[in-house]
C-alpha positions as a printed Julia matrix, in Angstrom:
865×3 Matrix{Float64}:
 -52.72  16.28   97.99
 -50.8   14.81   94.78
 -54.08  15.38   92.84
 -54.67  19.12   94.18
 -51.09  19.56   93.26
 -51.7   18.47   89.65
 -54.67  20.59   89.36
 -52.69  23.6    90.55
 -50.26  22.69   87.69
 -52.75  22.76   85.17
 -54.34  25.96   86.12
 -50.7   27.0    85.81
 -50.17  25.63   82.34
 -53.43  27.29   81.36
 -52.48  30.71   82.53
 -48.99  30.43   80.58
 -50.16  29.29   77.26
 -52.46  32.15   76.41
 -49.73  34.59   77.38
 -47.11  32.62   75.32
 -49.48  32.76   72.22
 -50.39  36.4    73.0
 -46.72  37.2    73.24
 -46.08  35.55   69.91
 -48.98  37.22   68.15
 -47.79  40.62   69.49
 -44.14  40.16   67.89
 -45.65  39.55   64.7
 -47.7   42.33   65.01
 -44.91  44.41   65.82
 -42.93  42.89   62.78
 -45.62  43.7    60.78
 -45.62  47.32   61.82
 -42.05  47.78   61.57
 -41.92  49.67   58.39
 -44.71  52.01   59.84
 -42.46  53.13   62.99
 -39.86  55.66   62.89
 -37.41  55.79   65.8
 -35.52  58.97   66.65
 -32.22  57.32   67.24
 -32.26  55.17   64.35
 -29.53  55.5    61.51
 -28.94  54.34   57.99
 -28.52  50.52   58.02
 -26.69  48.21   55.83
 -28.24  47.69   52.27
 -29.18  44.13   51.73
 -28.97  41.82   49.03
 -32.7   41.07   49.3
 -33.24  44.61   47.71
 -34.5   44.2    44.23
 -32.14  45.11   41.63
 -29.33  45.26   44.0
 -26.15  43.25   44.55
 -24.31  43.27   47.84
 -20.44  42.84   48.01
 -18.6   41.85   50.84
 -15.35  39.57   52.03
 -16.21  35.91   52.97
 -14.6   36.59   56.29
 -13.65  39.71   58.58
 -10.13  37.89   59.06
  -7.83  35.79   56.86
  -4.73  34.16   58.24
  -1.74  32.93   56.38
   1.7   31.45   56.82
   4.66  33.29   56.04
   6.0   30.12   53.88
   2.96  30.62   51.79
   3.54  32.42   48.47
   0.21  34.2    48.65
  -2.87  34.48   50.61
  -6.24  33.82   49.2
  -9.15  36.29   49.56
 -12.63  35.77   48.67
 -15.05  38.26   47.77
 -18.93  37.31   47.97
 -22.01  38.56   45.65
 -25.45  38.21   47.34
 -28.65  39.66   45.91
 -29.25  40.03   42.45
 -26.54  38.04   40.38
 -28.35  38.61   37.05
 -26.42  41.61   36.25
 -22.76  42.7    35.88
 -21.2   44.15   38.87
 -17.66  45.9    39.45
 -15.65  46.86   42.38
 -12.12  48.22   43.05
  -9.91  46.82   45.93
  -6.75  47.77   47.36
  -4.4   46.62   50.07
  -3.17  49.0    53.07
  -0.27  48.17   55.26
  -0.32  47.57   59.17
   2.28  46.15   61.01
   2.89  43.94   57.91
   4.85  46.48   55.47
   4.64  46.79   51.66
   7.52  45.32   50.03
   9.03  43.52   53.19
   6.05  41.15   54.42
   3.67  41.41   51.47
   3.39  43.03   48.01
   0.91  45.91   47.53
  -2.0   44.71   45.52
  -4.79  46.68   43.96
  -7.05  46.16   40.97
 -10.77  45.54   39.76
 -12.88  42.57   40.34
 -15.59  42.01   37.6
 -18.85  39.7    38.49
 -20.16  38.62   35.38
 -24.09  37.54   35.32
 -24.31  34.51   37.37
 -20.95  34.96   39.34
 -21.5   34.85   43.12
 -17.87  34.79   44.36
 -14.31  36.07   43.05
 -10.96  35.35   44.35
  -7.75  37.73   44.71
  -4.49  36.88   45.66
  -1.87  38.88   47.66
   1.88  37.88   47.09
   3.47  37.42   50.66
   7.39  37.69   51.09
   9.55  35.53   53.12
  11.8   37.27   55.62
  13.89  34.56   56.59
  14.23  35.38   60.28
  11.57  34.65   63.16
   9.33  37.64   63.25
   6.29  38.04   65.38
   2.83  37.85   63.41
   2.22  40.79   61.4
  -1.01  41.98   59.59
  -2.25  43.86   56.74
  -5.86  44.94   55.79
  -7.61  44.68   52.18
 -10.46  47.16   51.32
 -13.35  47.08   48.91
 -13.47  50.9    47.53
 -16.17  53.24   47.26
 -14.11  55.65   45.29
 -14.41  55.08   42.55
 -17.98  53.96   43.36
 -18.93  49.98   42.38
 -20.93  49.37   39.47
 -24.4   47.65   40.03
 -23.46  46.99   43.57
 -23.47  47.95   47.23
 -20.73  47.54   49.69
 -21.34  45.86   53.16
 -20.8   48.48   55.93
 -19.56  45.76   58.13
 -17.42  43.54   55.83
 -15.97  45.78   53.18
 -12.8   45.37   54.6
 -10.81  42.43   56.07
  -7.76  41.85   58.27
  -5.13  39.74   56.89
  -2.81  38.17   59.49
   0.64  36.47   58.44
   2.03  33.99   60.78
   5.54  33.04   61.58
   5.46  29.3    62.81
   9.24  29.06   63.32
  11.1   28.95   66.69
  12.32  32.27   68.5
  15.24  33.35   68.28
  16.16  30.83   65.54
  14.8   27.5    64.02
  17.8   25.74   65.4
  16.26  26.28   68.96
  13.51  24.36   68.34
  13.72  22.81   71.9
  10.83  24.76   73.56
  12.08  25.81   77.24
   9.32  24.88   79.21
  11.27  25.09   82.52
  14.7   26.03   83.81
  17.76  24.73   81.67
  20.8   23.84   83.55
  22.76  23.26   80.28
  25.04  26.54   80.02
  26.5   25.54   76.83
  23.27  25.61   75.36
  22.4   28.72   77.08
  25.26  30.52   75.82
  24.24  29.27   71.97
  20.45  30.57   73.06
  21.69  34.04   74.16
  23.99  34.36   70.83
  21.04  33.51   68.78
  18.99  36.21   70.47
  21.64  38.77   70.11
  22.17  37.64   66.02
  18.14  37.78   65.77
  17.85  41.16   67.34
  20.69  42.39   65.24
  18.95  40.93   62.04
  15.26  41.65   62.41
  15.12  45.34   62.6
  16.8   48.05   60.41
  16.36  50.65   63.21
  17.73  48.59   65.91
  20.66  47.45   63.5
  21.49  51.18   62.37
  21.1   52.06   66.13
  23.52  49.3    67.39
  25.94  50.48   64.25
  26.0   53.99   65.82
  26.5   52.77   69.17
  29.74  50.52   68.08
  31.21  53.6    66.17
  30.66  55.81   69.37
  32.18  53.16   71.73
  35.43  53.03   69.32
  35.69  56.68   69.34
  35.62  56.64   73.16
  38.3   53.88   73.1
  40.64  55.95   70.76
  39.94  59.11   73.24
  41.65  56.97   75.82
  44.64  56.58   73.37
  44.58  60.17   72.61
  44.83  60.97   76.33
  47.91  58.52   77.06
  49.66  60.1    74.33
  48.93  63.63   75.73
  50.28  62.41   79.2
  53.35  61.04   77.64
  54.11  64.1    75.67
  53.4   66.35   78.69
  55.95  64.81   80.94
  58.66  63.92   78.65
  58.83  66.59   76.45
  57.01  69.83   77.77
  57.81  69.68   81.32
  61.14  68.45   80.99
  62.14  71.75   78.77
  62.57  70.14   75.4
  60.4   72.57   73.58
  61.07  76.3    72.88
  57.6   77.61   73.29
  56.09  75.52   76.27
  52.9   77.88   76.56
  51.84  77.12   73.12
  52.49  73.31   73.53
  50.4   73.48   76.63
  47.55  74.9    75.26
  47.69  72.6    72.21
  47.73  69.69   74.4
  44.82  71.2    76.55
  42.64  71.66   73.32
  43.64  67.91   72.12
  41.64  66.6    75.29
  38.94  69.19   75.67
  37.88  69.5    71.76
  37.4   65.47   71.4
  35.53  65.43   74.69
  32.87  67.93   73.75
  32.28  66.09   70.56
  31.85  62.78   72.48
  29.36  64.24   74.87
  27.35  65.63   71.93
  27.4   62.24   70.36
  26.48  60.53   73.73
  23.56  62.79   74.03
  22.2   61.76   70.63
  22.83  58.13   71.52
  19.76  58.4    73.88
  17.68  59.17   70.82
  18.68  56.31   68.81
  16.87  54.06   71.73
  18.1   50.76   70.57
  17.18  49.65   74.06
  13.67  50.99   74.05
  13.09  49.4    70.41
  14.51  45.99   71.62
  12.36  45.85   74.78
   9.19  46.89   72.64
   9.71  44.14   70.43
   9.87  41.64   72.9
   7.17  42.88   75.22
   4.77  43.18   72.46
   5.4   39.6    71.4
   4.74  38.54   74.88
   1.46  40.12   75.28
   0.67  38.93   71.9
   1.31  35.61   72.34
  -0.36  35.49   75.63
  -3.7   36.83   74.11
  -3.53  33.96   71.57
  -2.46  31.25   74.26
  -4.24  27.94   74.21
  -6.93  27.82   77.14
  -4.9   25.46   79.08
  -1.66  27.19   78.86
  -3.15  30.67   79.99
  -4.61  29.15   83.03
  -1.23  27.82   83.86
   0.18  31.38   84.27
  -1.18  33.92   86.51
  -0.77  38.03   85.82
   2.37  38.14   88.0
   3.99  35.77   85.79
   3.24  37.87   82.78
   3.76  41.17   84.37
   7.19  40.06   85.56
   8.1   38.75   82.23
   7.09  41.86   80.47
   8.67  44.47   82.81
  11.75  42.63   84.71
  12.83  39.75   82.39
  12.97  41.58   78.93
  14.93  44.38   80.54
  17.34  41.82   82.07
  17.68  40.17   78.44
  17.84  43.33   76.3
  20.28  45.29   79.07
  22.1   42.07   80.15
  22.26  40.44   76.83
  22.12  42.62   73.82
  23.41  45.92   75.09
  26.2   44.28   76.97
  27.46  43.19   73.47
  28.26  46.79   72.72
  29.86  47.44   76.26
  31.89  44.12   75.68
  32.94  45.44   72.26
  34.01  48.9    73.89
  36.12  47.12   76.32
  37.65  44.86   74.25
  38.52  47.87   72.17
  40.05  49.71   75.15
  42.33  46.57   75.16
  43.4   47.35   71.78
  44.24  50.7    72.12
  46.15  49.76   75.18
  48.37  47.55   73.29
  48.71  49.87   70.36
  50.15  52.4    72.93
  52.57  49.83   74.39
  53.76  49.43   71.02
  54.24  52.91   70.02
  54.88  54.74   73.42
  58.69  54.42   73.22
  58.7   56.13   69.84
  56.3   58.91   70.97
  58.31  59.88   74.2
  61.73  60.2    72.04
  63.55  57.99   74.3
  67.15  57.52   73.61
  66.98  53.72   74.86
  68.58  51.57   72.61
  67.55  48.19   73.98
  64.19  46.83   74.25
  61.64  49.31   73.45
  58.57  47.25   74.38
  58.17  46.49   78.01
  57.2   42.72   78.36
  55.01  43.18   81.84
  52.14  44.8    80.43
  52.13  42.27   77.45
  52.42  39.48   79.71
  49.57  40.92   81.93
  47.66  41.26   78.64
  47.74  37.54   77.76
  47.1   36.03   81.64
  44.28  38.15   82.51
  41.78  36.63   80.19
  43.21  33.12   81.12
  42.52  33.86   85.04
  38.98  35.67   84.49
  37.68  32.72   81.91
  38.63  29.95   84.42
  37.22  31.81   87.39
  33.99  32.61   85.27
  33.44  28.85   84.37
  33.99  27.8    87.87
  31.47  30.21   89.17
  28.82  29.82   86.53
  26.66  27.19   88.11
  26.48  28.67   91.54
  25.68  31.97   90.06
  22.83  30.93   87.86
  21.45  28.79   90.7
  21.36  32.14   93.32
  20.15  34.22   90.3
  17.57  32.14   89.43
  16.16  31.53   92.88
  16.26  35.21   93.6
  14.13  35.56   90.31
  11.96  32.83   91.13
  11.23  34.14   94.83
  10.61  37.77   93.56
   7.83  36.33   91.05
   6.27  34.25   93.91
   6.12  37.48   96.05
   4.67  39.33   93.11
   2.17  36.41   92.7
   0.9   36.68   96.3
   0.58  40.34   96.23
  -1.53  39.73   93.04
  -3.72  37.05   94.63
  -4.3   39.27   97.77
  -5.27  41.95   95.69
  -7.87  39.71   93.64
  -9.39  38.16   96.81
  -9.51  41.11   99.29
 -12.96  40.76   99.44
 -13.01  37.33  100.7
 -10.06  37.81  102.92
 -11.96  40.78  104.49
 -15.2   39.08  104.97
 -13.86  36.05  106.56
 -11.43  38.35  108.93
  -8.62  36.39  107.51
  -6.37  39.88  107.21
  -3.84  38.87  110.26
  -3.03  35.24  108.5
  -2.3   36.71  105.01
  -0.14  39.61  106.71
   1.85  37.1   108.34
   2.22  34.78  105.31
   3.29  37.81  103.29
   6.03  38.82  105.76
   7.26  35.11  105.6
   7.1   35.42  101.88
   9.24  38.5   102.11
  12.0   37.06  104.5
  12.43  34.02  102.12
  13.06  36.59   99.29
  15.51  38.74  101.08
  17.32  35.59  102.2
  17.73  34.38   98.53
  18.78  38.18   97.6
  21.46  38.22  100.24
  22.92  35.33   98.83
  22.63  36.06   95.28
  24.14  39.39   96.13
  26.97  37.9    97.94
  27.97  35.7    95.04
  27.68  38.46   92.54
  29.8   40.75   94.64
  32.65  38.14   94.9
  32.35  37.67   91.35
  32.62  41.18   90.75
  35.66  41.83   92.76
  37.95  38.93   91.52
  39.24  40.99   88.63
  39.66  43.84   90.64
  42.24  41.65   92.97
  44.19  40.74   89.88
  44.53  44.23   88.69
  45.64  45.62   92.03
  48.16  43.01   92.79
  49.64  43.78   89.01
  49.58  47.46   89.66
  51.53  47.29   93.04
  54.01  44.58   91.59
  54.77  47.03   88.72
  54.88  49.82   90.86
  57.9   48.31   93.09
  59.88  46.56   90.29
  59.72  49.06   87.54
  60.13  52.05   89.9
  63.62  50.86   90.32
  64.67  51.19   86.88
  63.63  54.75   87.2
  65.35  56.05   90.42
  68.29  53.37   90.78
  71.4   54.82   88.85
  72.99  51.33   89.09
  70.91  50.0    85.95
  72.38  50.16   82.56
  71.4   52.85   80.47
  69.6   50.58   77.99
  67.21  49.22   80.93
  66.16  52.29   82.55
  62.97  54.03   81.94
  61.89  57.53   81.55
  59.6   59.08   83.94
  57.19  59.66   81.45
  56.98  56.14   80.42
  57.02  54.83   83.79
  53.76  57.11   84.82
  52.08  56.2    81.78
  52.65  52.67   82.03
  51.22  52.66   85.77
  48.22  54.37   84.26
  48.0   51.53   81.51
  48.01  48.86   84.06
  45.33  50.3    85.95
  43.27  51.12   82.72
  43.83  47.69   81.53
  42.69  46.05   84.81
  39.52  48.33   84.42
  38.98  47.18   80.84
  39.33  43.49   81.93
  36.76  44.2    84.78
  34.53  45.62   82.23
  34.75  42.6    80.12
  34.22  40.32   82.91
  31.28  42.43   84.12
  29.78  42.23   80.59
  30.14  38.31   80.59
  28.66  38.14   84.1
  25.8   40.12   82.89
  25.35  38.05   79.92
  25.37  35.18   82.22
  22.88  36.52   84.73
  20.41  37.08   81.7
  20.16  33.36   81.38
  16.89  32.98   83.71
  15.18  35.91   82.04
  16.35  34.45   78.67
  14.61  31.04   79.41
  11.44  32.69   80.51
  11.03  34.97   77.41
  11.89  32.35   75.23
   9.64  29.74   76.72
   6.55  32.3    76.82
   6.98  33.29   73.25
   7.52  29.68   71.98
   4.22  28.35   73.87
   1.67  27.03   71.63
  -1.35  29.38   70.77
  -4.66  28.93   69.16
  -3.81  30.92   65.86
  -3.17  27.9    63.78
  -6.49  26.29   64.96
  -8.16  29.64   64.19
  -6.71  29.34   60.61
  -7.75  25.91   59.99
 -11.0   26.4    61.12
 -11.5   29.63   59.24
 -10.4   27.96   56.01
 -12.88  25.2    56.74
 -15.72  27.33   57.6
 -15.07  29.25   54.23
 -14.74  26.02   52.14
 -17.94  24.67   53.76
 -19.66  28.12   53.2
 -19.03  27.86   49.68
 -19.94  24.37   48.95
 -23.48  24.96   51.08
 -24.11  28.08   49.03
 -23.53  26.13   45.91
 -26.22  23.4    47.07
 -28.52  26.25   47.82
 -27.99  27.67   44.62
 -28.98  24.55   42.69
 -32.14  23.85   45.16
 -33.43  27.61   45.65
 -33.1   28.95   42.11
 -35.94  31.71   42.6
 -35.08  33.28   46.15
 -32.69  35.85   45.11
 -33.49  36.51   41.5
 -37.23  36.76   41.64
 -38.83  36.96   44.78
 -36.52  39.44   46.87
 -37.65  37.85   50.05
 -34.66  36.15   51.31
 -31.19  35.4    50.75
 -29.47  31.99   50.25
 -26.68  32.6    52.63
 -29.51  33.59   55.33
 -30.9   29.75   54.97
 -27.52  28.4    56.07
 -27.77  26.75   59.64
 -25.5   26.87   62.41
 -24.56  23.43   63.43
 -22.82  21.65   66.17
 -22.46  17.77   66.36
 -20.59  15.25   68.3
 -18.05  17.13   69.97
 -14.88  16.23   71.76
 -12.97  18.95   73.67
  -9.77  18.33   75.39
  -9.52  19.82   78.85
  -5.76  18.48   79.7
  -5.5   17.46   83.32
  -8.61  18.66   84.59
 -10.14  16.39   87.15
 -13.37  17.46   86.77
 -13.96  15.7    83.31
 -13.0   12.29   82.19
  -9.62  10.39   83.11
  -8.61  10.8    79.7
  -9.0   14.81   80.16
 -11.76  14.76   77.35
 -15.64  16.03   77.5
 -17.64  14.27   74.89
 -20.91  15.65   74.12
 -22.76  13.74   71.24
 -25.83  14.84   69.53
 -26.41  17.73   67.18
 -27.52  21.12   67.35
 -28.95  22.98   64.57
 -29.98  26.6    64.78
 -31.46  28.57   61.53
 -30.24  32.24   61.33
 -32.47  34.54   63.05
 -33.62  32.14   65.91
 -33.46  32.9    69.91
 -32.03  29.42   71.11
 -31.66  28.52   74.61
 -29.39  26.03   76.26
 -30.43  24.1    79.45
 -29.08  21.12   81.28
 -27.31  20.32   84.57
 -24.17  21.99   85.8
 -20.85  20.81   84.55
 -22.49  18.57   81.64
 -21.33  20.78   78.56
 -23.36  23.88   77.97
 -20.47  26.43   78.06
 -18.32  24.29   76.51
 -20.64  24.01   73.41
 -21.11  27.94   73.63
 -17.09  28.26   73.9
 -16.6   25.86   70.7
 -19.2   28.03   68.76
 -17.71  31.13   69.73
 -13.93  30.21   68.98
 -13.01  30.44   72.61
 -12.17  26.53   72.61
 -11.27  23.88   69.68
 -12.89  20.64   69.39
 -10.63  17.56   68.78
 -13.28  15.96   67.06
 -16.85  16.62   65.85
 -18.42  19.27   63.7
 -18.74  22.99   64.09
 -20.1   25.29   61.55
 -20.81  29.11   61.74
 -21.0   30.53   58.26
 -17.94  32.13   57.74
 -19.34  35.43   56.72
 -21.26  36.15   59.79
 -19.74  38.47   62.53
 -19.99  36.44   65.83
 -19.59  37.78   69.21
 -18.92  35.5    72.31
 -19.8   36.96   75.58
 -18.16  35.62   78.61
 -20.16  35.2    81.91
 -18.12  37.61   84.06
 -18.7   41.38   83.57
 -15.26  43.18   82.65
 -14.36  46.73   82.26
 -11.54  48.83   81.35
 -10.26  52.19   82.69
 -12.23  54.93   80.7
 -15.79  56.43   80.17
 -18.87  54.27   80.13
 -19.05  55.15   76.89
 -15.93  53.72   75.46
 -16.5   50.77   77.67
 -19.86  50.13   75.87
 -18.49  50.74   71.86
 -15.51  48.44   72.68
 -16.73  45.91   70.04
 -17.77  48.73   67.57
 -15.63  50.04   64.44
 -14.3   53.3    64.99
 -16.91  56.11   63.81
 -19.34  53.35   62.8
 -22.99  54.36   63.11
 -23.46  51.47   65.55
 -21.26  53.59   67.98
 -23.47  56.82   67.65
 -23.91  58.35   71.23
 -27.53  58.64   70.86
 -27.9   54.91   70.0
 -25.59  53.61   72.93
 -27.45  55.5    75.66
 -30.98  54.54   74.08
 -29.49  50.78   74.44
 -28.82  51.24   78.09
 -32.08  53.08   78.49
 -33.91  50.03   77.01
 -32.24  47.59   79.38
 -33.45  49.73   82.21
 -30.29  51.24   83.29
 -31.15  53.94   85.47
 -31.21  57.56   84.17
 -28.23  58.88   86.04
 -26.11  56.25   84.24
 -27.49  57.05   80.83
 -26.83  60.52   81.3
 -23.18  59.36   82.25
 -23.15  57.38   78.89
 -24.57  60.21   76.87
 -21.41  62.3    77.63
 -19.38  60.35   75.48
 -15.63  59.82   75.77
 -15.88  63.13   77.81
 -17.48  61.1    80.69
 -15.86  60.09   84.1
 -13.03  57.67   84.11
 -13.65  55.25   86.93
 -12.79  51.85   87.84
 -16.09  50.63   86.95
 -15.9   47.29   88.57
 -15.72  49.08   91.75
 -18.12  51.55   91.3
 -21.21  49.81   89.8
 -23.14  47.14   91.66
 -23.1   43.63   90.27
 -26.37  43.89   88.58
 -25.62  46.95   86.8
 -22.24  45.32   85.86
 -24.14  42.53   84.46
 -26.5   45.06   82.42
 -23.84  47.26   81.09
 -21.99  44.05   80.05
 -24.84  42.87   78.0
 -25.52  46.48   76.61
 -22.0   46.28   75.34
 -22.7   43.12   73.33
 -25.76  44.67   71.97
 -24.41  47.62   71.2
 -21.75  45.94   68.87
 -24.94  44.3    66.8
 -23.38  41.2    65.76
 -25.05  38.79   63.58
 -24.45  35.97   65.89
 -24.47  36.58   69.71
 -23.67  33.94   71.9
 -23.97  34.61   75.86
 -22.97  32.6    78.88
 -25.77  32.65   81.79
 -26.99  36.39   81.27
 -29.93  35.92   83.61
 -28.12  34.39   86.57
 -27.34  37.67   88.3
 -30.51  39.32   87.54
 -33.84  39.51   89.6
 -36.75  37.65   88.1
 -38.4   40.92   86.57
 -35.07  41.93   85.0
 -34.63  38.6    83.68
 -37.86  38.71   81.87
 -37.5   41.97   80.53
 -33.78  41.08   79.15
 -35.44  37.97   77.65
 -37.93  39.93   75.78
 -34.83  42.16   74.64
 -33.1   39.12   73.2
 -36.47  38.08   71.38
 -36.42  41.97   70.0
 -32.72  41.49   69.1
 -33.71  38.59   66.97
 -37.18  39.48   65.43
 -36.11  42.98   64.67
 -32.55  42.12   63.65
 -30.67  44.42   66.07
 -31.67  46.68   69.17
 -32.32  50.41   68.61
 -31.78  50.21   64.7
 -34.11  51.84   62.01
 -37.28  49.95   62.25
 -38.61  50.88   58.85
 -35.44  49.03   57.29
 -35.95  45.82   59.47
 -36.31  43.77   56.06
 -33.06  44.98   54.83
 -31.09  43.9    57.53
 -29.43  40.55   57.96
 -30.77  37.97   60.41
 -29.45  38.27   63.87
 -29.05  34.76   66.28
 -28.71  34.7    69.86
 -27.53  31.61   71.73
 -27.56  31.7    75.62
 -27.55  29.37   78.58
 -30.31  29.76   80.99
 -31.37  27.66   84.17
 -34.92  29.42   84.37
 -37.96  28.64   82.52
 -37.99  32.01   81.05
 -35.75  30.84   78.37
 -37.86  27.85   77.6
 -41.19  30.19   77.19
 -39.45  32.82   74.53
 -36.89  30.52   72.88
 -37.61  29.5    69.23
 -35.59  26.34   70.28
 -34.38  24.71   73.27
 -31.72  22.1    73.76
 -31.37  20.05   76.71
 -27.28  19.1    77.38
 -26.73  16.18   79.67
 -23.68  14.02   79.99
 -25.74  10.91   79.56
 -27.47  11.99   76.38
 -25.52  14.45   75.09
 -27.45  17.29   72.98
 -31.25  16.78   72.57
 -33.6   19.3    71.42
 -36.68  19.78   73.42
 -40.28  19.55   71.68
 -43.25  21.18   72.85
 -44.42  18.41   75.1
 -41.11  17.98   76.71
 -40.54  21.8    77.17
 -44.25  21.75   78.8
 -43.18  19.1    81.0
 -39.94  20.68   81.66
 -41.67  23.97   82.59
 -44.1   21.84   85.18
 -41.21  20.42   86.68
 -39.66  23.59   87.36
 -43.12  24.79   88.58
 -43.32  22.03   90.83
 -40.27  22.48   92.21
 -40.91  26.14   92.8
 -43.92  25.27   94.65
 -42.57  22.71   96.86
 -39.35  24.38   97.67
 -40.59  27.8    98.03
 -44.4   28.23   98.66
 -44.78  25.22  100.79
 -42.06  26.15  103.01
 -43.36  29.56  103.47
 -46.86  27.95  104.22
 -45.15  25.62  106.84
 -43.65  28.51  108.58
 -46.71  30.47  108.61
 -48.55  27.61  110.03
 -45.8   27.01  112.54
 -45.91  30.49  113.82
 -49.85  30.49  114.04
 -49.81  34.0   112.0
 -53.27  34.93  110.34
 -51.78  37.95  108.32
 -52.15  37.75  104.66
 -48.47  37.12  103.38
 -47.17  39.3   100.68
 -45.33  37.66   97.73
 -41.48  38.12   97.16
 -40.04  40.58   94.96
 -37.68  38.46   93.43
 -40.84  36.27   92.24
 -42.99  39.08   90.63
 -42.75  37.61   86.95
 -46.67  37.26   86.65
 -46.1   34.32   84.05
 -44.38  32.17   86.77
 -45.49  33.24   90.4
 -47.87  31.12   92.16
 -49.81  33.34   94.53
 -50.57  32.45   98.13
 -54.35  31.95   96.93
 -53.26  29.18   94.75
 -52.29  27.3    97.56
 -54.94  27.95  100.31
 -56.21  24.26   99.9
 -52.72  22.75  100.67
 -52.29  21.28  104.26
């Protein structure tokens, strides 16, 4: 039986080998015929430096990252192709979120490449602001107007983005303590809130000018209160007592004095909405939270769930802006109200024209002005701890409730499939009850806090009503101690207004204190570590290594660019990974130290199709993530030439709300030829996507806007996911498990597409200009022998041996092993079932094993007992 199995494997190998050779011969024949073919959907491609007599100019990278503390950012421009002539090109910066004169100095000029020059540097001066600011960026462009001299610009990297990083602590450097959780130090939180208010005032001229306008409007409202007191005092003590000769005229003047200012204040209040101070403050923080989340380290991002981010952006930012910064304006208005009341107390006896010869300033309102803050501050300090605890508990329960809803939404299919709806409904009801309980407790605490100043105000009001009223109606009081009716009425109103003002101050302080939990969340999220610094360091080291390798190639390969025109030095640089050590934190699936060590080296030439194989969990995906910049190694070497456009494609298909076409051009520059509707539809058609979906893609941006993750089957989601990557047309394409969810026939076709992507340097590009295009490299992980059969190189990654390249014999052995497992696990089981049932009918092969290069038919197994 063993001999027969070996014999069948040998026959299988004989069947596979000719096909593999024929396939390679066919690819070479197709490459030779490229210049003779013309595709209707082709478009003008990027000129190449391999074109005789042409120079190609481009930036050394599509992204440059600099620190705000640096004086200038260094930009490199590469010249490739013919370097034996003089070339010139104009360049200019363009502002983005970084503004000229504020974040950087506008820079423009001409780069001159003399004979033999392959690279030129230019510097863009940066400016320091002195306060924390979210990372900003601008762009720099090589210009076609005026046209370059003796050179052509790359259509992909003729412009580059420049990101300016601020590595200081939000909201100020003195708060370098990173709040990773709740903080119970109330004094520190008060300083932190003042730091945020100061930062919000300084960082944006629009917010600062809007705040100044709001403060002026608050002061005008306070002056209007003073005006109404004076009007009431004059009305009672002068006009109504008959002390004026023309009372109707005075009444009309007093009425106008009240109505006209109110109309003006109403108009200003309507304009206040357009100043949008709160909206601009929210936008800065919300953008900072989202930007930071998109750049978090992988471990920090995995610690969060969607509800954490949603609650922080929607609720916590609102609490911080309204409860923190906007309350400062309201506090200013309340304090101003007390100030005008004090002015009224000092001036009211003179305004009333009273003949009282004694004490003109009443002591009771002044005494109340001094005692009121003492009572409130004492009460506020005593209640600060219990208030923070209950507000934080309520916020935490709200986050937990939102998190549970998010998890139920994301796992609905599993809940329904396992009939666990009642369990999750009951658990959700329990969570709601817990939230309602904490909310009730917090509401009770806040209600008691808010009513305390009201009690002080009403007690003072009642006391003055009794004791001062006697001085108005009792004739036994001496003349110098009696009060006029107008002064008595307005003083009662003054005490009531004073109580309201202190209530407003107290509520402002409570709101600020209540914003502490939101403040800690926002500060914690914004100050979490990100990958931007790693990307900056990695980008600089890649550019330096690219420069060094290019210089070495220039010494060893002198004639390639200058004479033959058959290739480029930069296209001879290899993509390398060696001796990686990746930290995974506390992940229990890896070593006890939280590190995954992958020894060995992988070297890939540009233009190759590379397959990674190996056991599950031994590091295949980690290697791809490090290459794609999704992970950063703590040790080892990773090198991808800096000028190459690299695209890292995860395993899970993802879609956003929009048309299919908009989803597919997600990786393209707007209005780029790669994003042409005809080409995108042709790529989909090449992948075997049904014509009805291709017709939907052909509608462009006018196509249906659906939730595509719900509309499409999993197979079509995978195909569109891969189509998006091919439409983007990167120079290095990295794919995680692209064949896993596809049937055998579709997988075989997809591998052929990858083969064509590398051989013809792109999919659905002009075949007559294949020699003018830059190499395309594809690296993917695969668990099927399809990858081994078609790949230029195959690397085996295991925990024991690390990275190993499989030579021809090892690939054949691996293929035979896979075929043997295929034989024993599938066909023998089918024959065993057939012999058990005694069936004499001829068995048909499975659809999912239709690939003719791999499938063993039943006839191959007829002699197996």
